[in-house]
C-alpha positions as CSV (number, residue, x, y, z in Angstrom):
1,X,137.4,0.4,261.0
2,X,140.8,-0.7,258.9
3,X,143.1,0.1,262.0
4,X,141.0,-2.1,264.2
5,X,140.8,-4.9,261.5
6,X,144.7,-4.6,260.9
7,X,145.2,-4.8,264.8
8,X,143.0,-8.0,264.9
9,X,144.7,-9.4,262.4
10,X,148.0,-8.8,263.5
11,X,146.8,-10.2,267.4
12,X,145.7,-13.6,265.6
13,X,148.8,-13.9,263.7
14,X,151.1,-13.7,266.7
15,X,148.8,-15.8,268.7
16,X,149.0,-18.5,266.1
17,X,153.0,-18.3,265.5
18,X,153.4,-19.1,269.0
19,X,157.0,-17.3,269.0
20,X,158.9,-17.3,272.3
21,X,160.3,-14.1,273.0
22,X,163.7,-13.8,274.4
23,X,164.2,-12.1,277.6
24,X,165.9,-9.1,276.1
25,X,162.5,-8.4,274.5
26,X,160.4,-8.8,277.7
27,X,162.8,-6.5,279.3
28,X,162.2,-3.9,276.6
29,X,158.4,-4.2,276.8
30,X,158.8,-2.9,281.0
31,X,160.3,0.3,279.4
32,X,163.2,0.3,281.5
33,X,164.1,4.0,280.9
34,X,160.9,4.6,282.9
35,X,161.6,2.4,285.5
36,X,164.9,3.4,286.2
37,X,163.6,7.3,286.1
38,X,161.1,6.4,289.2
39,X,163.5,4.1,291.1
40,X,165.7,7.4,291.3
41,X,162.7,9.3,292.5
42,X,161.8,6.4,295.1
43,X,165.5,6.9,296.2
44,X,165.5,10.5,296.7
45,X,162.3,10.0,298.6
46,X,163.8,7.2,300.9
47,X,166.9,9.1,301.6
48,X,164.7,12.3,302.2
49,X,162.6,11.0,305.0
50,X,166.0,9.4,306.8
51,X,167.2,13.0,306.9
52,X,170.9,11.7,307.3
53,X,170.4,8.6,309.6
54,X,172.9,5.8,309.4
55,X,171.2,3.0,307.4
56,X,170.4,0.1,309.8
57,X,169.8,-3.2,309.1
58,X,165.9,-2.8,309.2
59,X,166.6,0.2,307.1
60,X,168.7,-1.6,304.5
61,X,165.6,-4.4,304.3
62,X,162.9,-2.1,303.8
63,X,165.1,0.3,301.3
64,X,165.7,-3.5,298.9
65,X,162.0,-4.4,299.2
66,X,160.9,-0.8,298.8
67,X,163.2,-0.4,295.2
68,X,162.3,-4.3,294.3
69,X,158.5,-3.8,294.9
70,X,158.3,-0.5,293.2
71,X,160.4,-1.7,290.2
72,X,158.1,-4.5,289.6
73,X,154.7,-2.9,290.1
74,X,155.4,0.2,287.3
75,X,157.1,-2.6,285.0
76,X,154.0,-4.4,284.8
77,X,152.0,-1.3,284.6
78,X,154.5,0.0,281.6
79,X,154.0,-3.8,279.8
80,X,150.5,-3.8,280.1
81,X,150.3,0.0,278.4
82,X,152.5,-1.4,275.5
83,X,149.2,-3.8,275.3
84,X,146.5,-1.6,275.3
85,X,148.5,0.7,272.9
86,X,149.3,-1.6,270.4
87,X,146.7,-0.1,268.0
88,X,148.6,3.1,267.9
89,X,152.0,2.2,268.2
90,X,152.4,1.5,264.5
91,X,151.2,5.5,263.6
92,X,154.0,7.0,265.6
93,X,158.1,6.7,264.3
94,X,159.2,6.1,268.5
95,X,156.9,3.7,269.1
96,X,156.7,1.4,265.8
97,X,159.1,-1.5,266.6
98,X,157.6,-1.7,269.9
99,X,157.3,-5.8,270.7
100,X,153.7,-6.9,270.6
101,X,153.0,-4.1,267.6
102,X,156.1,-5.7,265.5
103,X,154.7,-9.4,266.7
104,X,157.6,-10.7,268.7
105,X,155.7,-11.1,271.9
106,X,151.9,-12.0,271.7
107,X,148.9,-9.6,273.3
108,X,148.2,-13.0,275.7
109,X,152.1,-13.5,276.7
110,X,152.5,-9.7,277.4
111,X,149.3,-9.3,279.4
112,X,150.1,-12.2,281.8
113,X,153.5,-11.0,282.1
114,X,152.6,-7.4,283.6
115,X,150.1,-8.9,285.4
116,X,152.3,-11.1,286.9
117,X,154.8,-8.3,287.4
118,X,152.6,-6.0,289.1
119,X,150.8,-8.4,291.6
120,X,154.3,-9.7,292.7
121,X,155.6,-6.2,293.3
122,X,152.2,-5.5,295.5
123,X,152.8,-8.3,297.3
124,X,156.7,-7.6,298.1
125,X,155.7,-3.7,299.4
126,X,152.6,-5.3,301.1
127,X,154.7,-7.8,303.1
128,X,158.4,-6.6,302.4
129,X,157.4,-2.9,303.3
130,X,154.2,-1.8,304.4
131,X,150.4,-1.7,303.5
132,X,150.7,2.1,302.8
133,X,153.1,1.6,300.2
134,X,151.2,-1.0,298.5
135,X,148.2,1.4,298.7
136,X,150.5,3.8,297.0
137,X,151.7,1.9,294.4
138,X,148.4,0.4,293.5
139,X,146.6,3.9,293.1
140,X,149.4,4.9,290.9
141,X,149.0,1.4,289.0
142,X,145.5,1.7,288.5
143,X,145.8,5.3,287.5
144,X,148.5,4.9,284.8
145,X,147.2,1.8,283.2
146,X,143.4,2.0,283.4
147,X,142.4,5.6,283.8
148,X,145.5,7.2,281.7
149,X,146.3,4.6,279.1
150,X,142.8,3.1,278.8
151,X,140.6,5.8,279.0
152,X,142.2,9.2,278.9
153,X,144.6,9.2,276.5
154,X,142.3,8.5,273.5
155,X,139.3,11.0,274.5
156,X,141.0,14.7,275.9
157,X,144.1,16.8,276.2
158,X,143.9,16.1,279.9
159,X,145.3,12.9,279.9
160,X,149.2,13.8,281.0
161,X,147.7,16.0,283.3
162,X,145.5,13.4,285.3
163,X,148.1,10.7,284.3
164,X,150.7,12.7,286.1
165,X,149.2,11.6,289.4
166,X,150.9,7.9,288.5
167,X,154.2,9.5,287.9
168,X,154.1,11.4,291.4
169,X,154.0,8.4,293.3
170,X,157.0,6.7,293.2
171,X,158.8,9.7,294.9
172,X,156.5,9.8,297.8
173,X,156.2,5.8,298.4
174,X,160.1,6.2,298.9
175,X,159.4,8.7,301.7
176,X,156.5,7.0,302.9
177,X,158.4,3.6,303.0
178,X,160.7,5.2,306.2
179,X,158.0,7.5,307.8
180,X,154.6,5.2,307.1
181,X,152.8,8.6,307.1
182,X,151.6,11.0,304.4
183,X,152.7,14.4,305.9
184,X,153.1,17.5,304.6
185,X,156.6,16.9,302.9
186,X,155.1,14.0,301.4
187,X,152.8,15.9,299.4
188,X,154.9,18.5,298.5
189,X,157.2,15.8,297.0
190,X,154.0,14.5,295.3
191,X,153.2,17.8,294.0
192,X,156.6,19.0,292.5
193,X,156.2,15.7,290.4
194,X,152.8,16.4,289.4
195,X,153.4,19.6,288.4
196,X,156.8,19.0,286.7
197,X,154.9,16.7,284.4
198,X,152.7,18.5,282.1
199,X,155.5,20.7,281.0
200,X,157.8,17.7,280.1
201,X,154.9,16.4,277.9
202,X,153.5,19.2,276.6
203,X,157.2,19.9,275.3
204,X,157.1,16.2,274.1
205,X,153.9,16.6,272.4
206,X,155.1,19.8,270.5
207,X,158.2,17.7,269.5
208,X,156.3,14.6,268.5
209,X,153.1,16.6,267.2
210,X,152.9,14.8,263.9
211,X,153.2,11.1,265.6
212,X,150.3,12.1,267.8
213,X,148.3,13.7,265.6
214,X,148.9,10.5,263.1
215,X,147.5,8.0,265.9
216,X,144.5,10.2,267.0
217,X,145.5,10.9,270.6
218,X,144.4,14.3,271.5
219,X,147.5,16.0,273.1
220,X,147.0,20.0,273.4
221,X,149.6,21.0,270.6
222,X,147.6,19.5,267.8
223,X,143.9,20.3,269.5
224,X,144.5,23.9,270.4
225,X,148.1,24.9,269.0
226,X,151.4,25.1,269.6
227,X,150.2,28.6,271.2
228,X,148.0,27.0,273.9
229,X,150.5,24.4,274.8
230,X,153.4,27.1,275.4
231,X,151.5,29.0,277.5
232,X,150.6,26.0,279.6
233,X,154.2,24.7,279.7
234,X,154.7,28.4,281.6
235,X,151.9,28.4,283.6
236,X,153.0,25.2,285.3
237,X,156.6,26.0,285.4
238,X,155.5,28.9,287.5
239,X,153.5,27.0,289.8
240,X,156.4,24.5,290.0
241,X,158.9,27.3,290.9
242,X,157.9,28.2,294.3
243,X,156.5,24.4,295.3
244,X,160.2,23.3,294.8
245,X,161.4,25.5,297.4
246,X,159.0,24.7,300.2
247,X,161.1,21.4,301.1
248,X,163.2,24.4,302.8
249,X,161.1,25.9,305.3
250,X,159.8,22.4,306.4
251,X,163.7,21.5,307.2
252,X,163.1,18.3,304.6
253,X,166.1,19.7,303.4
254,X,169.2,22.1,303.6
255,X,171.1,25.2,301.9
256,X,172.3,23.8,299.0
257,X,169.2,22.0,297.7
258,X,167.7,25.6,298.1
259,X,170.3,27.0,296.0
260,X,170.4,24.5,293.4
261,X,166.8,24.7,293.0
262,X,166.6,28.3,292.7
263,X,169.0,28.3,289.9
264,X,167.5,25.1,288.1
265,X,163.8,26.9,288.7
266,X,165.1,30.2,287.5
267,X,166.5,28.7,284.3
268,X,163.1,26.9,283.7
269,X,161.2,29.9,284.3
270,X,163.5,32.3,282.1
271,X,163.2,29.3,279.1
272,X,159.5,28.9,279.5
273,X,158.7,32.5,279.0
274,X,161.0,33.1,276.3
275,X,158.9,30.2,274.3
276,X,155.8,32.3,274.5
277,X,157.5,34.4,271.6
278,X,159.1,31.5,269.4
279,X,157.7,31.1,266.3
280,X,158.6,28.6,263.3
281,X,161.8,26.7,263.4
282,X,162.9,28.4,266.9
283,X,159.4,27.1,268.4
284,X,160.7,23.4,267.3
285,X,164.2,24.2,268.6
286,X,162.5,25.6,271.8
287,X,160.5,22.3,272.6
288,X,163.1,20.3,272.5
289,X,165.5,22.1,274.5
290,X,162.6,22.3,276.8
291,X,162.2,18.5,277.1
292,X,165.6,17.9,277.6
293,X,165.8,20.7,279.9
294,X,163.1,19.1,282.1
295,X,164.6,15.7,282.3
296,X,168.1,17.4,283.5
297,X,166.0,19.6,285.9
298,X,164.4,16.8,287.6
299,X,167.3,14.5,287.4
300,X,169.5,17.1,289.3
301,X,166.7,18.1,291.8
302,X,166.7,14.3,292.9
303,X,170.5,14.4,293.5
304,X,170.1,17.6,295.3
305,X,168.2,15.9,297.6
306,X,170.1,12.6,298.0
307,X,173.3,15.1,298.4
308,X,171.7,17.3,300.9
309,X,169.8,14.2,302.9
310,X,173.1,12.8,303.2
């Protein structure tokens, strides 16, 4: 009750002041780190689908509109995520200075900005790429903004698992932008990204468990304990390892990717297993390592796809 009243008073205050935010504030509202990370996956999927073919003028146009459209849709979704989460941002150390909660952007302005970005991005994909790309982007947007942010994030520990659908879409979109279809390679790309996200976010939730507890967000480490979270990280990592290798039998990648994925996945598996036996301060250090390594793992996997495809 007190939280909702504080949010309403803050929103009213922002709308009364009518303060104009700078372009930099609006840029930050889009969570550029998330946008760029997803675009890296889009580029990897696009190059993978090309299979080393030269960039023709048509492909260059498709590539440009794919990146532009996807960037706009993701930026629109992350902006609306900020709008919806404004009531809990003040309870978390890493989010308390976000533009809406801190009063630098009004709720109305941010909502209009987010919707404008998403609609423009969908139009770019529909007319500049093809309708399948626009449909995939729309699915990712709806899952992230409505199903994950507005609904599941507040009620279940499965929030990041189901919400992972949206995070797996950009890489698939890069692939589909070239092929125009969801074939087996596209589904494997989707599965890699879908299985990667739970270990990544569970490690983050362990690092930030106090923040999530204060914000009343039901993350697994807070609801069922660190022990269960570590088991889930291990199970998902075990599932991710063979799936990441399945691109090779399909001849979507070559030996360079295979060797790299084997090495990266083996390290990931070993560290995930070691976490089952960590306690206390070692457990916290392990969670921090697993969070950082998950980012390194996925980035290098993308780069391997790109180099192998070229």
